[in-house]
N, C-alpha and C positions, 0 to 999 in steps of 0.2 A: 953186252947190250947197253944201250943208252935209253933211259926211261925218264920222261918228264912228268912230274907229279904236281898237279894243281892243288893248292892247300898244303904246301910242303912243310909247314910248321905244325900241322895237326899231329895228334898222337899216333894215329895209324901210319901216317906218312913218315914220321920220324923212325918208327920201327922198320918200315919198309926200306927206307934209305940206309939204315944200319945194316940190314941183311943184304941188300944189293952191294954195298961197299965191301962187306965181309967176303963175298964170293968174287969180287973183282969187277963188278959191273959199275957203270956210271949212272948217277941219278942227278937230275936237275929239279930243284924244288921251287915252284912259283910261290912267292910270298908278297904280301902287300906291305908289310912293315919291315923296313931295312934293319931295324934293331934285332930281328930274328935271324939275320944272316949267319952270325957266329954259331948259333945252335945247329943250323944245317951243316955248316962246315964240320962241326964236331961229330955229326952223324955220318960224315963222309959224303955229303951231297954238295952240289954247286948251287948257290942261291941265285935266283933270277927275280928281281924286284919288278912286279907288275900287278897293278890293281885290276882284277878281273871284273870289277863293277864299272870300270870306266874305259878299259882297254878296247881296242878294235880287234877284229878277227885277224887282220894283217899283223898286228903286234904280237898276238898269240902265235901265229904261224912262224914268225921270226924266232921265237923261243923254242918251238917244238920241231923245227925243221931238222931233219937228220936223225930224229929219234926212232927207236924201234917200236915204242909204244908210249901212250900217254895214260895216266891214271887220274881220275877225278876223285880227290880226297878232300876237297874244300867244303866248308860249311859255315853258315853264319854263326853257329855256336850258341851256347846257352846265354840267356840274357838278351839276345837280339829279338827284335820285334818281327811281326809278320812280314813287313815290307822287305826286310833283308833275307828272309827265308826264300822269297821269290827272286831277288836280284842275285843271291849267291847260290843257294841250293838248286835253283832251276836255271836261271839265265846264264850263270857262269859255266854251268855244265854244257849248255848248248854252245856257248862261245868257244869253249875248249874243243868241242867237236868240229865246229866250223873252222877253227884255226888248224886243227889236224888235217881236215880235208884239203884246205888250201896248201898245206905243206906236204901233202902226199903221205901222211902217216896214217896207216890203216887200223892199227890195233888200239882199241880204246877200252879201258877197264873202268867201270863206274862203281863207286861205293854208294849204295842206295840204303834203303831201310826196309826191314821186314814190315809187312802190312801197309806198304805205301799206297796200295790200291783200295783199301777199305773205305767204306762210307763212314765218316766219323760219327760216332754216337752224339746225341745232343749235349751230353755232359762233358765232352772232351774239351780240353783247353783250346781256345781259338788259335793261339799261336802254334800249338803242336799240330792241330788239324791243318793249318796252312803249311807247316813243314812237310807233312805227309803228302799233301797235294803237290807241293813243289817237287818233291822227290818223284812222285808218280809221273808228273808231266815231263820232268827231265829224262826219266827212263824212256818214256814214249818217244820223245824227240830223238834220242840216240838210237833207239831201235829202228826208227824210220830212216836212218841215214845209211849211205853206202860206206859203211865202216865194218871192221871185224870186231864188233863190240861184245863184251860180256858184262852183264849187270849182276852185281853181287849184293844181296840184301841180307845184312847181318841181323841177328837178334839183338837183344839188349847188350850194350857194350860194357865191359868191366876192365879194370886196370890190374887184374891179377896177372901173375906170370903166365906165359904161354904154356899150354898143355901139349900142343902138337897134335891134338885129336879133335876131330870135327865131324859134323854131319852136314851133308850138302844134298839138297833136293829142290825141285821146283816149288814145293810147298812143305812147310814144316810146322809142327806145333811150336808155340811160343817157347823161347829159350834164351839163354845168354851165351856170350862168347867173349873171350878176352880180345882186346885191341891188337895185341901182338899175334894172336892166332889168325885174325883177319889179315894182317900183313903177310903172314906165312902162306895163307891161301892165295893172296894176290901174287906173291912170288912164284908160286907153282902155276898159276894161271898164265903168267907171262911166258912160261916155258911150254905151255900147252895150247898151241894155236887151234887145236881141234875143239876147244871149248868156246870158240866164237859163236855168236848168235844164240847164246843161251842166257836166260835170266833165272837165277837160282837164289834160294835162301840158304843161310849157313848159321849154325849154332855149334856150341860145344858138342862133342859126340865121342864115339868109340873108334872111328877109323883114323888112321894117320892122315895127315894133310895130303901126302903124296898119293895114298890109296884113294882117298875121296875124290881128288881131282882127276886121277887116272880113270876112275869109274865114270865120272862126268864126261870125260873126253871120249870114252868108249861108247857111251850112250849117244854122243853127238855123231859118231861115225855111223850110227844106225837109225838116226832120226829122219 
């Protein structure tokens, strides 16, 4: 497979790129900063330098054309203000979807966030509230497109080693999950086209990644 990952230098993306390379698949990581290119090559990925905050859909289409799937793993990141939550976490996700449609790439995996659709309580940090709104609006945009999308909403992310065990459902209690486990779930979703048109949450759990995704695929067959 050839997979194009927006936000190719993010921690989840780098894990995914390493796992794709280990099994012989090709990944292309879209990055804004050319200084990150060597990190992607070290992970086994091809870097593609493109700023998703200023690129056109046609430019994105040129990068993703011929891919089997695209993965949105970009994010404005900690320390960024509300404005970039909207231009990266929301608008860049829509731009990737538009580019995929222009290029004829149907499979789209979105890394979102648990509780993206909640009404923020009054005491929530304004930037974090904007981040959740950006994620919610990005998810809604992708769900409304003629794509084979899957929206994955992880719980609180940690940098612990992968456990290989997760819990996946449409709604879950609050929980955490390692970034590498999220990457392993994405890897399994790429192999499971039956999981298209599903939006699910994921945390650490008791099932193996393969079992949890297979169960999700089976549910999709009967939905």
